[in-house]
C-alpha positions as CSV (number, residue, x, y, z in Angstrom):
1,M,58.4,63.5,-22.0
2,N,59.7,63.8,-25.6
3,Q,59.9,67.5,-26.7
4,N,58.5,66.6,-30.1
5,Q,55.3,65.1,-28.7
6,P,52.3,67.4,-28.6
7,Q,50.8,68.0,-25.2
8,I,47.2,67.0,-24.7
9,N,45.0,69.4,-22.7
10,I,42.2,67.4,-21.0
11,E,39.3,69.2,-19.4
12,L,37.5,67.5,-16.5
13,P,34.0,69.1,-16.0
14,E,32.9,69.4,-12.4
15,D,29.9,67.0,-12.8
16,V,32.1,64.3,-14.3
17,A,34.8,64.8,-11.7
18,E,32.3,63.8,-9.0
19,G,32.3,60.3,-10.5
20,T,29.6,57.7,-10.5
21,Y,29.7,54.7,-8.1
22,A,29.5,51.3,-9.7
23,N,29.9,47.9,-8.1
24,L,29.3,45.8,-11.2
25,A,30.7,46.0,-14.8
26,I,29.1,44.0,-17.6
27,I,31.3,43.6,-20.7
28,T,30.0,42.6,-24.1
29,H,31.7,42.9,-27.5
30,S,31.3,42.7,-31.2
31,Q,34.0,42.3,-33.8
32,A,34.4,46.1,-33.9
33,E,34.0,47.3,-30.3
34,F,33.8,46.5,-26.6
35,I,31.0,47.8,-24.5
36,I,31.4,48.2,-20.7
37,D,28.2,48.9,-18.8
38,F,28.8,50.1,-15.2
39,V,26.0,49.3,-12.8
40,N,25.2,50.1,-9.2
41,M,23.6,47.0,-7.6
42,M,21.9,47.5,-4.2
43,P,21.4,44.6,-1.8
44,G,17.8,43.4,-1.7
45,V,16.8,45.5,-4.8
46,P,16.0,43.2,-7.7
47,K,16.4,45.9,-10.4
48,A,19.5,48.0,-11.2
49,K,20.2,50.6,-13.8
50,V,23.2,51.1,-16.0
51,K,24.9,54.2,-14.6
52,S,27.5,54.6,-17.4
53,R,28.3,53.0,-20.7
54,I,31.8,53.1,-22.3
55,I,32.3,52.0,-25.9
56,L,35.9,51.2,-26.9
57,T,37.7,49.9,-29.9
58,P,39.5,46.5,-29.4
59,Q,42.8,48.3,-29.4
60,H,41.8,50.8,-26.8
61,T,40.3,48.0,-24.7
62,K,43.6,46.2,-24.7
63,R,45.4,49.4,-23.7
64,L,42.9,49.8,-20.8
65,F,43.5,46.2,-19.7
66,K,47.2,46.8,-19.7
67,A,46.9,50.1,-17.8
68,L,44.5,48.5,-15.2
69,K,46.9,45.5,-14.8
70,D,49.9,47.8,-14.3
71,N,48.0,50.0,-11.8
72,I,46.7,47.0,-9.8
73,M,50.3,45.7,-9.5
74,K,51.4,49.1,-8.2
75,F,48.5,49.3,-5.8
76,E,49.2,45.8,-4.4
77,S,52.9,46.5,-4.0
78,M,52.0,49.5,-1.8
79,H,48.9,48.2,0.0
80,G,49.0,44.4,-0.2
81,E,47.0,41.9,-2.3
82,I,43.4,42.8,-3.2
83,V,41.3,39.9,-2.0
84,V,38.2,39.0,-4.1
85,P,35.8,36.6,-2.3
86,E,35.5,33.3,-4.3
87,E,31.7,33.4,-4.4
88,I,31.8,36.6,-6.4
89,E,34.8,35.9,-8.6
90,G,33.6,34.6,-12.0
91,M,30.0,34.2,-10.9
92,M,27.4,36.6,-9.4
93,P,25.2,35.2,-6.6
94,F,22.1,36.3,-8.6
95,P,21.1,36.1,-12.3
96,I,21.6,39.2,-14.3
97,T,19.1,40.0,-17.0
98,G,18.7,42.9,-19.4
99,P,19.2,43.9,-23.0
100,K,21.8,42.0,-24.9
101,G,24.8,43.9,-26.3
102,Q,24.5,44.6,-30.0
103,A,26.7,46.4,-32.5
């Protein structure tokens, strides 16, 4: 770490540290921001709620993309390839309806 860089002190409150499970992410965007809604879909339940919404600038979204890509590569080098079933990749087996993203 560069001695001239200031250190960032990040606090992780206990309720946030517990995390929130999500098995679906819905991404929408405008010219100014990306919105990622994290949802927990349950089998046989026709309705699901957004559990968390993260709003990012395009620049931060690209940084997140690069960080995720890097971490997936590291994970797969240690644990093997992450297999995504074809019927889920690129298409959900059910229609998703809800409010449209707006900015």
